[in-house]
Each structure stands twice: as structure tokens, then as C-alpha cells.
C-alpha positions in Angstrom: 0.0 0.0 0.0 2.8 2.4 0.7 4.3 1.8 -2.7 0.9 2.2 -4.3 -0.3 5.3 -2.6 2.6 7.1 -1.0 3.4 9.4 -3.9 -0.4 10.0 -4.4 -0.9 11.3 -0.9 -0.9 15.1 -1.6 -3.4 14.6 -4.5 -5.5 12.2 -2.4 -5.8 14.7 0.4 -6.6 17.6 -1.9 -8.7 16.1 -4.7 -10.5 13.0 -3.4 -14.1 14.0 -2.5 -15.0 14.0 1.2 -17.9 11.7 2.2 -20.0 14.7 3.3 -21.5 15.8 6.5 -24.5 13.5 6.4 -22.3 10.4 6.2 -20.2 11.5 9.1 -23.2 12.3 11.2 -24.7 8.9 10.5 -21.5 7.2 11.5 -21.2 9.2 14.7 -24.8 8.3 15.7 -24.0 4.6 15.1 -20.8 4.6 17.0 -21.6 6.8 19.9 -19.9 10.0 21.3 -18.0 8.1 24.0 -16.3 5.6 21.7 -12.8 4.9 20.6 -12.9 4.2 16.9 -10.3 2.6 14.6 -10.1 4.0 11.1 -8.3 1.2 9.4 -6.6 2.4 6.1 -7.3 6.0 7.0 -5.4 7.6 4.2 -5.1 11.4 4.9 -7.9 11.3 7.4 -11.0 11.5 5.1 -13.1 9.9 7.8 -10.9 10.3 10.8 -10.7 14.1 10.8 -14.4 14.9 10.6 -15.3 12.0 12.8 -12.9 13.1 15.6 -15.1 15.9 16.7 -18.0 13.5 17.3 -16.3 10.6 19.2 -13.9 10.3 22.1 -10.8 9.1 20.1 -9.9 8.0 16.6 -7.0 5.6 16.0 -6.1 6.5 12.4 -4.0 3.7 10.9 -2.4 3.5 7.4 0.7 1.8 5.9 1.8 4.9 4.0 3.8 7.4 6.0 3.0 10.1 3.3 -0.7 9.6 3.9 -0.2 9.9 7.7 1.9 13.1 7.2 -1.0 14.6 5.2 -3.4 13.7 7.9 -1.2 15.2 10.6 -0.9 18.4 8.6 -4.7 18.7 8.0 -5.5 17.8 11.7 -2.8 19.8 13.4 -5.3 21.3 15.8 -7.3 18.1 16.5 -6.0 16.5 19.7 -8.0 13.2 19.7 -6.5 11.5 16.7 -3.7 9.0 17.1 -1.9 8.6 13.8 -0.4 5.0 13.5 1.7 3.5 10.8 0.6 0.0 10.1 -1.9 -2.3 8.3 -4.6 -4.9 8.9 -2.1 -7.5 10.0 -1.1 -5.4 13.0 -4.5 -5.1 14.8 -3.4 -6.9 17.9 -0.7 -4.3 18.5 -3.2 -1.4 18.8 -4.6 0.1 22.0 -8.2 -1.0 22.7 -10.9 0.3 20.5 -14.7 0.0 20.5 -15.5 0.1 16.8 -13.8 -0.2 13.4 -14.4 2.0 10.4 -13.0 1.5 6.9 -13.5 3.4 3.6 -12.2 2.3 0.3 -9.3 0.5 2.1 -11.4 -2.6 2.9 -11.3 -4.0 -0.7 -7.4 -4.1 -0.5 -7.5 -6.4 2.6 -8.0 -10.1 3.2 -11.5 -9.2 4.3 -12.7 -12.4 6.0 -9.5 -12.6 8.0 -9.8 -9.0 9.1 -13.4 -9.5 10.2 -12.5 -12.6 12.1 -9.8 -10.8 13.9 -12.1 -7.8 14.7 -14.6 -10.3 16.1 -11.9 -11.2 18.7 -10.8 -7.7 19.4 -14.1 -5.7 19.5 -16.2 -5.6 22.6 -19.7 -7.1 22.5 -21.4 -4.0 21.1 -18.6 -3.3 18.7 -19.6 -2.2 15.2 -17.8 -2.6 11.8 -18.7 0.3 9.5 -17.8 0.4 5.8 -18.1 3.5 3.7 -17.8 3.5 -0.1 -19.4 3.7 -3.5 -23.1 2.5 -3.6 -24.2 -0.7 -5.0 -27.4 -0.4 -7.1 -30.3 -2.5 -5.8 -30.2 -5.9 -7.3 -27.0 -5.4 -9.1 -23.4 -6.3 -8.3 -21.3 -3.3 -7.2 -20.1 -1.1 -10.0 -19.1 2.5 -9.7 -21.5 4.7 -11.7 -19.9 5.7 -15.0 -18.9 9.3 -14.9 -18.9 11.6 -18.0 -15.2 12.0 -18.0 -14.2 8.4 -17.5 -14.0 7.4 -21.2 -11.5 10.2 -21.7 -9.5 9.1 -18.7 -9.5 5.6 -19.9 -8.2 6.5 -23.3 -5.4 8.5 -21.9 -4.4 5.9 -19.4 -4.4 3.2 -22.1 -2.1 5.5 -24.3 0.3 5.5 -21.4 -0.1 1.7 -20.8 -1.5 2.2 -17.3 -3.2 -0.9 -15.8 -6.5 0.8 -15.1 -8.8 -2.3 -15.4 -7.4 -4.2 -12.4 -7.1 -1.2 -10.2 -10.5 0.3 -10.9 -12.3 -2.8 -9.8 -13.4 -2.4 -6.2 -14.1 -6.1 -5.7 -11.6 -8.2 -3.9 -10.0 -11.0 -5.9 -13.0 -13.2 -5.0 -15.4 -10.7 -6.7 -17.7 -10.7 -3.7 -19.2 -7.5 -2.6 -18.7 -6.2 0.9 -22.4 -6.9 1.6 -21.8 -10.6 0.9 -18.6 -10.9 2.9 -20.3 -9.3 5.9 -23.4 -11.4 5.6 -21.3 -14.5 6.2 -19.1 -13.0 8.8 -19.6 -12.6 12.6 -20.9 -9.1 11.8 -23.9 -10.3 9.8 -26.5 -7.9 11.2 -26.4 -5.3 8.4 -27.9 -1.8 8.1 -27.3 0.0 4.9 -27.9 3.7 4.1 -27.3 5.4 0.8 -26.3 9.1 0.6 -26.5 11.1 -2.6 -24.5 14.2 -3.5 -23.8 16.3 -6.6 -20.3 17.5 -7.4 -19.0 19.7 -10.1 -15.4 19.1 -11.4 -13.0 21.3 -13.4 -10.0 20.2 -15.3 -7.4 20.7 -12.5 -9.7 18.8 -10.1 -9.9 15.8 -12.5 -6.2 15.8 -13.2 -5.5 15.9 -9.4 -8.1 13.2 -8.8 -6.4 11.0 -11.5 -3.0 11.4 -9.8 -4.5 10.2 -6.5 -5.2 6.7 -8.0 -2.8 3.8 -7.4 -2.5 3.0 -11.1 -1.7 6.6 -12.2 0.2 8.0 -9.2 3.3 10.1 -9.7 5.5 7.1 -8.6 3.9 4.9 -11.3 4.3 7.6 -14.0 7.8 8.5 -13.1 9.4 10.7 -15.7 6.2 10.5 -17.8 4.3 12.6 -15.2 4.4 15.9 -17.1 3.5 14.3 -20.4 0.6 12.4 -18.8 -0.8 15.5 -17.1 -0.6 17.6 -20.3 -2.2 14.8 -22.4 -5.0 14.4 -19.9 -5.7 18.2 -19.7 -5.8 18.4 -23.5 -8.1 15.4 -23.8 -10.5 16.7 -21.1 -10.8 20.1 -22.7 -11.4 18.5 -26.1 -14.2 16.5 -24.5 -15.8 19.5 -22.7 -14.6 22.9 -23.8 -16.5 24.4 -20.8 -14.1 22.6 -18.5 -16.9 21.4 -16.3 -18.3 18.0 -15.5 -21.1 17.0 -13.1 -20.9 13.9 -10.9 -23.8 12.3 -9.1 -22.1 10.6 -6.2 -23.8 7.8 -4.3 -22.2 6.5 -1.1 -23.2 3.5 0.9 -22.7 3.3 4.7 -22.8 -0.3 5.9 -23.1 -0.6 9.7 -22.5 -4.3 10.7 -23.1 -5.8 14.1 -23.0 -9.2 15.6 -26.4 -11.0 15.6 -28.3 -10.2 18.7 -25.9 -7.4 19.8 -27.4 -4.3 21.2 -26.4 -0.9 19.8 -23.6 0.7 22.0 -25.0 4.2 21.7 
């Protein structure tokens, strides 16, 4: 993960969309104000930073030091976040926590092993909460096609970037998070979908592209400048106004053990 995302950290922090206030408030209600929450695969604090003002403590864990550095910078005045370098194989070395939250990081993990370990570590009322792109009802998860994605794909293919594998948010088993949770100790699921509208400009989409693992500055190397210029040119040819609208749908899965009472 450090190799994949380390060089992307500044772009990730600046250009990846936040999850929005409604998502964070929903998480906070599910977790409780007096809770210690693990944000596993926290990146630059996309969840950890806004959640910290609504819970007792956030343990923000990520394998990439560059991501943690961005988080520390953005949260310099927030005292109740503990930034920890590590990954999902190091859960037993952490201080005690009441709940675990994961964003897009979960699909990079050995998900069943992580859930089994969280079952041993979380208290009886502990929650596993997942935040990520919505799955349409009755359909396997696929991100909604955005208007700029055909342009992005053409440019990435011109630069021989492996977009197809990286863009797939399934694990290697191609099972959605819903299905993994349903057969895990945390099989009591509540799902809420949140909708937002975003408007992107050229610089925003270029920065977003550089935040992805398959097109990060480290992957591009000395082709970075050429890639950025090619992407800018292609985007403006696609939309001379330099504006694209995104309809963003986010699922929040709150998973408890069967028969467990809410902790808040």
C-alpha cells in the first residue's frame, strides 16, 4: 500500500471527495460519542478528521507514511486523533478500540481474516462500519460511470497504465462487501445510501487522477508531465467548458454481531 499510494498522498488529500457531513453524522450516531474508533486504512484522514469531533478518540492507521503526514498536517489542531503507521495484519498491537471504520481501504484487505480478527478484538457491542461507492439495488457493485471516464481511460491506455485491475473495487473473489459481511460474525447489516452532486473542473480531475494507485506520480515517473498535459488536453477537447457533473452515491454499511445491542 505504501508503494501504491505514498506518492499520491498530496493529491489524495486535496482532490478525493469527502464523504459529506450527512455520512459522518450517520456514522457518529451509530458509533456513539464516548467511543474509541479505529479508522483502518485511514489515508489522509478522510473519515478520521471529521469524525474526531464527534467521538472520544480516533486511531487512524495507514501503511503509507506520506498519507499519515498529510493527515497530521490537516488535523494539526485536533488532539484526539492518534496517527499510527501499520496495516490490517497489526491489529493486535493497537490500543483497545470500540468500533472499526473503513473506507475504500477494505477492498485491499483479506476481508474475511480482518473481520474474524475484529470479532476477537471488538467488545460485545462493537460495530464494523464500511463507507464506499453505492451498489445499485439488485446489481453487483459497480461505480456509476462518470462523464469524464471514457476520456480518462483512453489517456491511461495510451500510457499503458493498468486501469482495469485497479479500478475494480471487488476483492479477488469478486464478492461485494455486503456478501462478505453477511457470512461474517458481523452479519446484522444496516445500509444507508447518501446522494450528492459534485462539479469538477480540469485541474480537479487531473489531481483526482494522480490520486489513484495505477496513475500515481510514482507509477508515471518521468512521464508525469507528459501524462498531465495529455489528460488536460483530452479533457478540454471532450468538454470545452471545462466542467463535469458527478452524481455521487455513497453506501454506509453498519454491521453488528447478531443479537448485539447498539452501543450508543
